[in-house]
Structures are given as C-alpha cells and as structure tokens.
N, C-alpha and C positions, 0 to 999 in steps of 0.2 A: 652523950662522950663523957669519954668516963675519966678516973684518977688519974688512968697509966698514959692517956694520950695529955691531963696536962702535965705533969711532969713530963715527959716527954720533949711538951711544946715549952716546955719554961728552962732544961735543959739545952733545947734549939739554942733559944733566946741567948743564953749566958756564952756558950758556943763560939755566939756572932759575934759578939762584943769582946768576946774573948780572943780570936781571929781578927778582928778592926779592928784591937789593941796593938796585939803584936805586930802588925803589919808597920803602924803606924810609926812604932818604938824603932824599927829598922829605918839604917841609915841610908842615903838616899845613893845609887849606884854616882850618880851626876853629882861631881863636885862641888862644879862653879857655882853651883844659885845659893846649896846649900850649906858651902864656905865661906858666901858671903855676911849669910841671916846668924850663919852661929859663929862666927867669928875665924873657924876654924885655925883652933889656936893649939893643934896636935902639934905634940914632943916628938921627941926618937922614940922611946918608952909606951907614950901612949895610942901610938899606930896599932899595936900585935892587939892592944887589951881590947879595943876596938871593932880589930877582923874578927877576934874570941871571939864576941860578944855579939855579934852579927853573924857569925855561923849555928848558933846560938841557938837566937831568936828567927832565923832561917829554919833552923830545921823543930823545931817549935813548931813554927807556922806550918809547917810542912805536917808533920803529924796530928796538930786540932784539923787541918783541914779535913785529911783522909777523915776520920773519927768524924767530924761535921756533917761530910754526902753519907756516909755510913747511921749516923741516926737521922735526917734528914729521908733514905731509903724504907728504913724500919718504918717511921715515924708515919710513913707514907702507905708502908703496907699491911700496917696494924689499925688506920683510922679509913679502908678503902672495904 
C-alpha cells in the first residue's frame, strides 16, 4: 500500500464525514417533530433565510456526494 492510496483513503474518510455533517445540518422536510423539538420559533423574516440556507446545504451535499463517488471509484481503480 503506497502513499497515494493512504492519502486518497484519508481524503475519502474526510469527504464521508463532510457529507454526514452536511446532511445533519439540513433541516428536515417534516416540520412536525423537528419543530416541536427546536421550538419552531421562526419569524416572518427568518423563514426566507432558512430556505436559502437549506438550498445551499443541499447543493453542497450534492456536490460532495458526486466528488465522493468519483474518489471511491478512482481509489478502487488505483488499488486494483
């Protein structure tokens, strides 16, 4: 196992943790339970901010997931 495989393995682990964090930071689509836990104290102006934040997090999650899949495939090819 060479240094390239070790570096790519570390990158894949970091990417997996980043994807997990991005998914956990997103608010759920079902507001019933999460609203009860979080207090659901959204004002008129805060609603727009949370929607744009969720859109940004969803876009980042999609990009990270795509890069993660490519990295896993490249790592598989390099290890073979």
